[in-house]
C-alpha positions as CSV (number, residue, x, y, z in Angstrom):
1,M,53.2,-121.5,47.0
2,T,54.6,-125.0,47.6
3,S,52.3,-127.9,47.2
4,K,52.8,-130.9,49.4
5,F,51.5,-134.4,49.9
6,T,52.1,-137.1,52.5
7,L,53.9,-140.3,51.6
8,L,54.7,-143.1,54.1
9,G,54.1,-140.5,56.9
10,L,56.6,-138.1,55.4
11,A,55.9,-134.7,53.7
12,A,56.7,-134.7,50.0
13,E,57.0,-131.6,47.8
14,A,54.9,-131.7,44.6
15,E,56.6,-130.6,41.3
16,R,55.3,-127.6,39.5
17,L,52.6,-128.4,37.1
18,S,52.3,-127.1,33.5
19,P,49.0,-125.6,32.5
20,G,46.5,-127.8,30.8
21,L,44.3,-130.8,31.5
22,H,46.0,-133.7,33.3
23,I,44.2,-137.0,33.1
24,V,45.1,-139.0,36.3
25,A,44.5,-142.7,36.9
26,T,43.5,-143.5,40.6
27,P,43.3,-146.8,42.5
28,I,40.5,-149.2,41.8
29,G,40.2,-150.3,45.4
30,N,43.7,-150.5,47.1
31,L,44.8,-146.9,47.9
32,G,48.4,-148.0,47.5
33,D,47.9,-148.5,43.8
34,I,48.7,-144.9,42.8
35,T,51.9,-143.5,41.3
36,L,54.2,-140.8,42.8
37,R,53.6,-138.7,39.7
38,A,49.8,-138.9,40.2
39,L,50.1,-137.8,43.8
40,S,52.4,-134.9,42.8
41,T,50.0,-133.9,40.1
42,L,46.9,-133.9,42.3
43,A,48.7,-131.9,44.9
44,A,50.0,-129.3,42.5
45,A,46.8,-128.8,40.4
46,D,44.8,-125.7,40.7
47,A,41.6,-127.9,41.0
48,I,40.7,-131.6,40.7
49,L,37.7,-132.5,38.5
50,A,36.1,-135.4,40.3
51,E,33.3,-137.7,39.2
52,D,32.2,-138.0,42.8
53,K,33.9,-135.6,45.3
54,R,33.1,-137.9,48.2
55,V,34.9,-140.8,46.7
56,T,37.9,-138.7,45.7
57,R,38.0,-137.1,49.2
58,V,39.0,-140.4,50.7
59,L,42.0,-140.7,48.4
60,L,43.1,-137.1,48.9
61,A,42.8,-137.3,52.7
62,H,44.8,-140.5,52.8
63,Y,47.7,-138.7,51.1
64,G,47.3,-135.3,52.8
65,I,46.3,-133.5,49.6
66,T,44.3,-130.3,50.1
67,T,43.7,-129.3,46.4
68,P,40.0,-128.2,45.9
69,S,37.7,-130.5,44.0
70,L,35.0,-129.7,41.6
71,S,32.2,-132.1,40.5
72,Y,32.3,-133.2,36.8
73,H,30.1,-136.1,35.8
74,E,27.6,-137.1,33.1
75,H,24.7,-135.2,34.7
76,N,26.5,-131.8,34.9
77,A,28.9,-132.1,32.0
78,E,27.1,-129.7,29.8
79,E,27.0,-127.1,32.5
80,M,30.5,-127.5,33.7
81,L,32.3,-127.7,30.2
82,P,32.3,-124.0,29.5
83,K,33.5,-123.3,33.1
84,I,36.4,-125.8,32.9
85,L,37.4,-124.5,29.4
86,S,37.5,-121.0,30.8
87,R,39.8,-122.0,33.6
88,L,42.0,-123.8,31.2
89,A,42.1,-120.7,28.9
90,A,43.2,-118.6,32.0
91,G,46.3,-120.9,32.2
92,E,45.2,-123.2,35.1
93,A,46.4,-126.8,35.5
94,L,43.4,-129.0,36.2
95,A,43.5,-132.7,37.1
96,L,40.7,-135.0,35.9
97,V,40.0,-138.2,37.9
98,S,37.2,-140.8,37.9
99,D,35.8,-142.7,41.0
100,A,38.3,-145.5,40.2
101,G,40.9,-146.4,37.6
102,T,41.6,-144.5,34.4
103,P,39.4,-141.7,33.4
104,L,37.4,-141.9,30.0
105,V,36.9,-145.7,30.4
106,S,33.1,-145.8,30.9
107,D,32.7,-142.2,32.1
108,P,32.0,-138.8,30.4
109,G,35.7,-137.6,30.5
110,Y,36.1,-138.0,26.7
111,R,33.7,-135.1,26.1
112,L,36.0,-132.9,28.2
113,V,39.2,-134.1,26.5
114,E,37.5,-133.6,23.0
115,A,36.6,-130.0,23.9
116,A,39.9,-129.2,25.4
117,I,41.8,-130.5,22.4
118,G,39.4,-128.5,20.1
119,A,40.2,-125.4,22.2
120,G,44.0,-126.0,21.8
121,H,44.8,-126.8,25.4
122,A,47.6,-129.2,26.4
123,I,46.5,-132.7,27.5
124,T,48.7,-135.0,29.7
125,A,47.8,-138.6,30.6
126,L,49.1,-140.2,33.7
127,P,48.7,-144.0,33.4
128,G,47.9,-146.2,36.3
129,A,45.3,-148.7,37.7
130,S,42.8,-150.2,35.3
131,S,40.3,-152.9,36.2
132,V,40.1,-153.9,32.5
133,L,43.8,-154.8,32.5
134,A,44.0,-156.2,35.9
135,A,41.1,-158.7,35.1
136,L,42.6,-159.5,31.7
137,V,46.0,-160.6,33.2
138,L,44.3,-162.5,36.0
139,A,41.9,-164.4,33.7
140,G,44.5,-166.8,32.3
141,L,43.0,-166.2,28.8
142,P,44.8,-164.9,25.6
143,S,45.9,-161.3,26.3
144,D,47.7,-160.5,23.1
145,R,44.5,-159.1,21.5
146,F,41.4,-158.1,23.4
147,F,38.2,-156.1,22.9
148,F,36.7,-154.0,25.7
149,E,32.9,-153.7,25.4
150,G,32.1,-152.1,28.6
151,F,28.5,-152.6,29.8
152,L,26.2,-154.8,27.8
153,P,22.5,-153.8,27.3
154,A,20.4,-154.3,30.4
155,K,17.6,-156.3,28.6
156,S,18.3,-159.9,27.7
157,G,17.0,-159.6,24.0
158,E,19.2,-156.7,23.2
159,R,22.1,-158.2,25.2
160,R,22.1,-161.4,23.1
161,R,21.8,-159.4,19.9
162,R,24.9,-157.4,20.9
163,V,26.8,-160.6,22.0
164,R,26.0,-162.2,18.6
165,E,27.7,-159.0,17.0
166,L,30.8,-159.6,19.1
167,A,30.9,-163.3,18.7
168,T,33.2,-163.5,15.7
169,I,35.8,-161.0,17.0
170,P,39.1,-162.9,17.1
171,A,40.0,-161.5,20.5
172,T,39.4,-162.0,24.2
173,L,36.3,-160.0,25.2
174,V,36.2,-157.8,28.4
175,F,32.9,-156.6,29.9
176,F,31.8,-154.6,32.9
177,E,28.6,-155.7,34.6
178,A,26.4,-154.8,37.5
179,P,26.2,-157.4,40.3
180,H,22.4,-157.8,40.1
181,R,22.6,-158.6,36.3
182,V,25.6,-161.0,36.4
183,V,23.6,-164.2,36.6
184,E,21.5,-163.3,33.6
185,T,24.4,-162.0,31.6
186,L,26.3,-165.2,32.1
187,A,23.4,-167.1,31.0
188,D,23.1,-165.1,27.8
189,L,26.8,-165.3,27.1
190,A,26.7,-169.1,27.5
191,A,23.7,-169.3,25.2
192,V,25.3,-167.3,22.5
193,L,29.0,-168.1,22.8
194,G,28.8,-171.7,24.0
195,T,31.6,-173.3,26.0
196,R,34.3,-170.6,25.8
197,E,36.6,-170.2,28.7
198,A,35.8,-167.3,30.8
199,A,36.7,-165.5,34.1
200,L,34.7,-163.4,36.6
201,A,36.8,-161.0,38.5
202,R,35.3,-159.4,41.6
203,E,36.5,-156.6,43.9
204,L,39.9,-156.3,42.2
205,T,42.8,-155.2,44.4
206,K,40.5,-155.1,47.4
207,K,40.4,-157.4,50.6
208,F,37.9,-159.7,49.1
209,E,39.2,-160.0,45.6
210,T,37.9,-163.1,43.9
211,I,38.7,-164.7,40.5
212,R,36.4,-167.5,39.2
213,R,37.5,-169.3,36.1
214,G,35.7,-171.9,34.0
215,T,33.6,-172.3,30.9
216,L,30.6,-170.0,30.4
217,P,28.0,-172.7,31.0
218,V,29.9,-173.7,34.2
219,L,30.1,-170.2,35.6
220,A,26.4,-169.5,34.6
221,A,25.3,-172.6,36.5
222,Q,27.4,-171.8,39.5
223,F,26.2,-168.2,39.9
224,A,22.6,-169.2,39.1
225,A,22.8,-171.6,42.2
226,E,24.7,-169.1,44.4
227,G,23.0,-165.9,43.4
228,A,24.4,-162.6,42.5
229,P,27.9,-161.8,43.7
230,K,28.6,-158.5,45.5
231,G,31.0,-155.7,44.5
232,E,32.5,-154.5,41.2
233,I,32.5,-157.1,38.4
234,V,34.6,-157.6,35.3
235,L,33.8,-160.5,33.0
236,V,36.5,-161.8,30.7
237,V,35.6,-164.3,27.8
238,G,38.0,-166.1,25.6
239,P,38.2,-165.7,21.9
240,P,36.5,-168.0,19.4
241,G,38.0,-171.5,19.4
242,A,37.0,-174.9,18.1
243,A,33.8,-175.5,16.2
244,E,32.1,-177.1,19.1
245,E,32.5,-174.0,21.2
246,A,30.0,-171.9,19.1
247,G,26.7,-171.4,20.8
248,D,23.4,-172.5,19.3
249,D,22.1,-169.0,19.4
250,L,25.0,-167.7,17.3
251,I,24.6,-170.5,14.7
252,D,20.8,-170.1,14.6
253,S,21.2,-166.3,14.0
254,A,23.8,-166.7,11.2
255,L,21.6,-169.5,9.5
256,E,18.4,-167.5,9.6
257,T,20.2,-164.5,8.0
258,A,21.8,-166.7,5.2
259,L,18.5,-168.5,4.6
260,R,16.9,-165.2,3.6
261,T,18.9,-165.0,0.4
262,H,20.3,-168.5,-0.2
263,S,19.2,-172.2,-0.4
264,A,19.5,-174.4,2.6
265,R,22.6,-176.1,1.3
266,D,24.3,-172.8,0.4
267,A,23.3,-171.4,3.8
268,V,25.0,-174.2,5.6
269,E,28.2,-173.7,3.6
270,I,28.2,-170.0,4.1
271,V,27.6,-170.2,7.9
272,A,30.3,-173.0,8.3
273,A,32.8,-170.9,6.5
274,E,31.9,-167.6,8.3
275,L,32.1,-169.1,11.8
276,G,34.8,-171.6,11.1
277,L,32.6,-174.6,12.0
278,K,32.4,-178.1,10.8
279,R,29.8,-178.4,8.0
280,K,28.0,-181.3,9.7
281,L,27.5,-179.4,12.9
282,V,25.8,-176.5,11.1
283,Y,23.8,-178.9,8.9
284,A,22.6,-180.7,12.1
285,R,21.6,-177.3,13.5
286,S,19.7,-176.4,10.3
287,L,17.7,-179.5,10.5
288,Q,16.7,-178.6,14.0
289,L,15.7,-175.1,13.0
290,S,13.7,-176.6,10.0
291,G,11.9,-178.9,12.4
292,K,11.1,-176.1,14.8
293,A,9.7,-174.0,11.9
294,D,7.5,-176.8,10.8
295,R,6.2,-177.3,14.4
296,D,5.5,-173.6,14.7
297,A,3.7,-173.4,11.3
């Protein structure tokens, strides 16, 4: 049986697909951002494993693809894994897609890939759209080295603790965030990371795509005044820079840790060296901490 799809109003024939699991990147908003290889794979597969069949159906209908879809997501992964592995063992070619972008990035696909590899099945990756990379190249920040964190903790205290752990990574940081938490997250990032340059990317590749750039305190203040933005959000934060860019929260946390086992003088030296800060800056912060401790006593 010949598998077909529609491209620019014309019928195209899909290439025969080898057995195994095919990981297919799909558009993150603009349906035109899909590769010919991805369309051919989706059309020729025995079935498509979709995070949300309703979302995938829009893409398939747009390109005239009639391949049946199966639901595979974090809530049914345990139930579906044996069934999927059984179909792979029978020699089928299955395509894995997420709602948007490249599968396995902030979705349960890695469990399936791990299981398929363990069972000896062939795995093929079809690269394509990625909101992480799209935001990174639009941010105007160093892109030679970056660290993708995904979603930060929902609670502010846990979120700040995690940001402190990430603060010394010598790379641009990339986060996903829910619209209703963006204002609080920007405030926490500013408190911990100080005046680092950052960018907020919203609705990438879609009609209302927006990129806002500025320091973390500036962005935090802007969105605190405007309210939560709508749509899919990616936050990009520049790497550690000059000493003055370090946030008070980060310095305080490092000082408190060092003071547990060292004298005040040694603690200042250790933190200054660890964070790449000027000694006088850390010393001034230690005096403020000491004054606060005295007041609280």
